[in-house]
N, C-alpha and C positions, 0 to 999 in steps of 0.2 A: 343658723336659723334659730330664732327664739321660740319658746313654747310655753304655753300657760294652760293649766288644767283648772276648770271651774267646777267645783263640787256643788251641785244645785239641789235644793230641796224639792222644788217643782218647776216645771217649764211650760211656758206658753210659746209655741213655735211660730206664731204669726198667722197660721192658717187653720189650725184645729179648733174644734168646738169646746175643748176642755183642756185642763192642765194634765201633764204627764209628769213622771218622776217618782222617786229621786232619779237623777241622771248626772252624768259628767259630760263636759264639753272640752274637747282638746282644740286649742287654738295654736296654729303655727304661723308665725309672722302675722299677717293681717287677715288671715282667713280661718274659717272653721274647718278643721281637718276631720273630726269625727264627733259623734254624739252617741252615747250608749249608757247602759247601766254602770259600766266602768270602761275607761279608755286607757290607751297606752300612756305611760309617763316617760317621755324621753329624758335622757340624762340632763340634769340641770333645769328641768321644767319647774316653773313657779306654780304652786298649788294655792288656790284661793278658795276659802271656805264660804260658800253661799248656801249652806245646807238649811239655814233657817229662813230662806228667802225664795220668792218667786222670780224666775229669770225670764226675760222676754227680749225680743229684738229691740235695738235702739229705736226710740220714737222718731217719727218724721212729722214735722209741722210744715205743711205745704203753702202756708200763707202768713208771712211775717213782713215787717218793715223795720229793718235794723237801723235805718238812717232817717226815720221819721218820728217826730214827737208830737202826737196829736194835741197834747195839753198846751203846747206852745208853738203850733205849726207855723203861723205866719212869720214869727221871729226866727224860728229854728231853720227855716228854709234858706235864710240869708247867711248862715254860717258857711265856713269854707268846706270844700269836699273832704279835706284831710280831717277836719274836726268831726265830720259826720262818720267817716270811716273808723276813726279811733273809738268814738263812742259806740259805734255799731259792733266793733270787735269786743268791747267790754260786755255788751248785752249778749252777744252770741256765746261768749264763754260762760256767762251766768246761766244762760238758757240750757247749755249742754249739761250743766251740773244737775238739772232737773230730769235728764234722761233723753234730751233731744240731740241726736247725733247727726241729723240731716235737716236742713232748712231750705225751703224755697222762698226767696225774697222777691216780692212782687212789686218793686218799684221804689225808687228814691225820688225826691223832688229836688233835683240838682242838675245844673247844666252839664256836669261832668259824669264820672262813672265810678262813684265810691264803692258800690257793692261789687262791681266787676273787679276792682283793685283788691278788695278784701277777699273775695273768692280766690283770686290768683295767689295772694300772699299765703292763704291757708294751704292751698294745693301745693305750693312750692316749699312748705315747711318753714317759712319765715316766722309765722306766728301759729299758735295753736287755737283751734276752735272747731265747731261742727262743720261738716261738709256743706257747702253752699251751692245752690242752683239758683240762678238769678234772671230776672227780667229787670233791666236797668232802669227803665222809665215807664210811666203810665201814659200810653198813647190815647189821645182824646180828641173829640170834636171841640171846637170852640163852644163855650157855654156848657160843656160836659163836665163830668165828675173830676177829670184830670186837669181842667182849666182853672188854675188857682189865681188868675189875675184879679178876681173879685175880692181877694184878701187885701189888695193894695189900692192906693189911689190911681186913677187912670192916667195920671201924669207920668207914672213910672212904668217903664217897659222892662220888666225883670224876667230873665230867661229861666224861669223855674218850671214852666209847663211845656209838655211835648204835644202840641196841638196842630191839627191840620183840618182843612175844610174842603179839599178837593182830592180827586183820585190820585193825581200825580204826587201831591204833597204827602198823602197817606202812605203811598208806596215808598216814598223817599224816607219817611220816618222808620218804617219797618226795615228797610235796607240798612239804614244807619245803625239800628240796634244790632243787626247781624254783624256788620263790619267791625263794631267796637266791642263785641264779646258777649252780648246777651245770649243766654241759653233758651229763654222763652220770650214770647211777645205777650205783654200785658196791655189790655185795653179796657175801657169802660164803655158800655153801650146804653147806660141809663145814668141819671143823676145819683147822688149819694146823700148821706145824712150829715156828714161833717163838712162837706164842701159848701161854699156860699153860692147862691144864685142858681142852683139846679135842683131837680126833684127826682127822687128815686122812682116815682111812678111814671116818669116820662122817658121814652126811648130817645137817645141823642144821636145815634148814627142812622142815616138812611140805609136802606138795604144795599144800594150800589156802593156805599162807602165802606160798610163792614165787609162786603165781598171783596173790595180792593185790598183791604187789610189782610183778611184771612187767606186769600189766594196768593198774595205775595209771601206771606209767612210759609205757606205750604210749599211754594216754589223753592224756598230757601231751607226747607226741612225743619222749621221751627214750630213747635206746638204753641197754641194760643190759649191764654187764660182771660176770661171776660168777667170783669166786675159787672154784676147785673142785679136789678131790683125788680122792676115791673114784670108781671107775668109775660107780657108781650116781648119784653127785652130778653127774658130767659129763652123763649121760643126762637127769637131771632138768632141768638147766640148758638143754639143747637142747630138750626137750619144751616148756618154758615160754617159749621165744623169746629166750634170751640171744643178743645179737649176738656177744659174744666170751666164750670160756672162758679164764680166766686160770690159767696153770700146767697145769691138766688132768693133774696128776701121775700118776694111775693109770688114765688113759683106756684102754679096751680096743678090740678090733676092732669090736665092735657100736657103741660110741660114735662111733668114727671114721666108720663108715658112715652113722650118723644125721647127724653134722655135715656130711659131704659132701653128703648128700641135700638138706638144708635150707639149706646155705650158711653155717653158723656158722663164725666164725673161731676159731682156737686161737692163743693167745699163750703159748708153752711155757716161757719164762724158763729156757733151758737152762744159761746161765752160772751162774745161781743154784745149780743142782745141783752144778756143779763147785766153786763156792765152799764149799758145805756139805760136800762130800766132803773138801776140803782141811782145813776146820776140824775135821771129825770125826777125821781122821787125826792132826791136830796137838793134839787134846784141848782145843780152844777153842770148840767148838760149845756154845751155851747149854744148860744142863742140861735144860730142858723140851723141847728139840728132839732130844736125843741118842737116846733110846729109839725115838722115832718115825722118825727118819731112818735109824738103824741097821737097823730093821725093813724100811724101804721103799726104800732107795736103789737096790738092784738092779732092783726093779720099776719105779721111775721111769725108769731108763736104758733098760729094755726098752720102756716105753711111748713114750719119745722116738724110739726107732728105728722103732716101728710108725708113729708119726705122720710121720716123715720119708719113709717108704715109701708113704704114702697120698696121695690127691689133695686132701686137706683144705687150705683156705686158711690158711696159717701167716703170722702177722704178728709183726714184731720187737717184743719187749718184754723188759725185763731184771729188773724189780723193784729197780733201783738205789734206794738208801736202806736196803734190807736188806743191801747190801754197797756198797763204795765206787763212786762214780760214775766214777772213773777206770778201772774194770774193765768198764764197760758196753759199750764198743766190742768186747770179746772175745766178745760174743754171736754175732757172725758166725762166729768160729772154732768155738765150741761147737756151732752148728747144723751146720756141715760135718762136725765130728767125729761127730755123731749120724746123718749120712747124707744131708743135703741137699747138692745140688750147689752150687758157689759162686754160679752165676747165680741159682738159686732163693733162696739166702740173701740176695743183694743185693735181689731183688724184695720179700722180706719187709719190708725197711726203707724201701722206696720205693713202688712202685705198689700193692702189696698192703696195706701199712699205710695208705696214703691211702684205699683202698677201704673198709677197716674204719672209718675215721673219717668216711666220707662226704664226702671232700674231693677232688673231681675237678680242683681247681686245684693240687694238690700231687702229689709222687711221680713226676713224669715231666718229661723235658726235651722240650718241644714248644712251638711258638708259642701264646701265650695263657696259658700256665701261669705261676704265680708264680715269680719268679726266686730260688728256693732251690737253690743249686748249691754242690757241694763238689768238691775235687780232691785227688788223692794221687799220689805217685810209684808206679810199678810197675802191674801188671795184676792187679786183684782176682779176675778169673775164673781166671787161672793160679795165683794164690796169694792166698787170701782174707785172709791176714794183712796185705795191703796196706791194708786198711780201717783198720788201727790207725795209719796214717801220714798221715792227713789233715792238710794244711797250707794249705788255702785254704777259706774259708767265706764264702759270700754268702747272706744272708737278705733277702727282699723287695727285691732289687736293691742292697743295701748290703753292701759288703765289710767283714766283721768281722775276718777274718784273711787276710793276704796270703800269696802263695806263699813258702815258706821262712821265714816269720815265726816267731820263737820267742815263746812266751807265750800268753796267752789273748786276750781281745777287745780291740778297738781303743781302748777307754777305759772 
C-alpha cells in the first residue's frame, strides 16, 4: 500500500464556509485515510510540503466538449473519430494541470463514440487524464441546436447530427446512447447561439417529444442534461425532470423558483458569456451568432445575476471546446463577478458538482473520499483569482503535478 502525507497550510474541504488549517492529509492508495493537525506517517510514506498553499478538492467541470472545436466546427466535424479522441486526450491532460480532475463531456459531433473510447482508455489505465463522465452525442429535434446540417450544402447527407422528430425515433436515440456506453443523455430543447438556423429564444421540442426522451432515459437509469436558453425552455426542462439545465441563458424568476423546488441543478457557463462579449466587441463572433447574442447579451447577464441571488444549486461548467480550455479556470471569476460569493463559487466546482454527478466519493476532503486534491498559493476565499494559480494536482492518489512544477502532467 502506497502512502502520501500532504502538509497543508490551509484547507477548503468542499463544504465549509471558511478555510481551516494548518492540517495534514494522509492518503493511502487512492483514498483519503485521515485529516488532522498531524497524521500518522506510515513507513516509506512520501511527504509533500504544501504549507504555503491552500488545499482543496480536485475541481469538477460538468460541461466540456473535448472533441469539438467551435472556432473551426464545420471542418473539424469531418475529421476522423480517432483524430478527435487524440486531440481530446491532449486537451483533457492540459485541463487537469489546471486542477480539473473530473470532467463531464456533454457531446461530440461524430457518428461514432470518441469520448466513450477516451473515457474507457483512461479508466483502463491505457492513458492518463482526468476522470471522464460522458454523454456521447447531443440529441436534438430537426432544426434544433444539435442539428448541424445547416453548416453544409443540402446536397450532402453527413452523419454528424443525432436528430429525431417522432416519439419512436427519439426513444431509439436514447436507447442507442445507453447501448454504446453513454453515462448521461444530453439534449437541447431550444436553439443555440453558435449553431446555424435556430434561435435560443425558441423551444424546439414539443412537450410529448421531450417527455418521450426523458421517460426513456429514466427507464434506463440515465440522468438528463438539457441545453436550454428561453425561459419557457428552462421551465419545460424542469417540468420533464432534467437533472441539469445547461446555460439556462434566459431563465426567469419563475424558472428559478421551479428549479429550487424540485432540486434541478443549473450549469450557467458564465465565462462563455464573457468570451462571447469579447468576440462581439472585437468583431470576431461567428456571423450566425452575432444577431442572436447582440439581442440577448444584456438579458443573459441579468439572468445570471438572478441566478446568483437565488438558492438554486449551481454547478461549475464552462462549455470549453466552444472557447479555449486554457480559459476554463476563469469560470470562478465570472461567477463571482455575477454575484456568487467566492466560497459558493468554490463549492460549485467541488461538493455541488459532485452532487450533480451523483458521486459522493468526490468533491470533498474527508476520510474515505477519493484522493483528488489540488493546491494553490494564496487564499481563494479572499481572492477567487487564486484558483487560476493551481500548481499541485493529485488524482486518485497519484501526483500529476508537483508544487511549483512548470508544465502539464508528469508524463
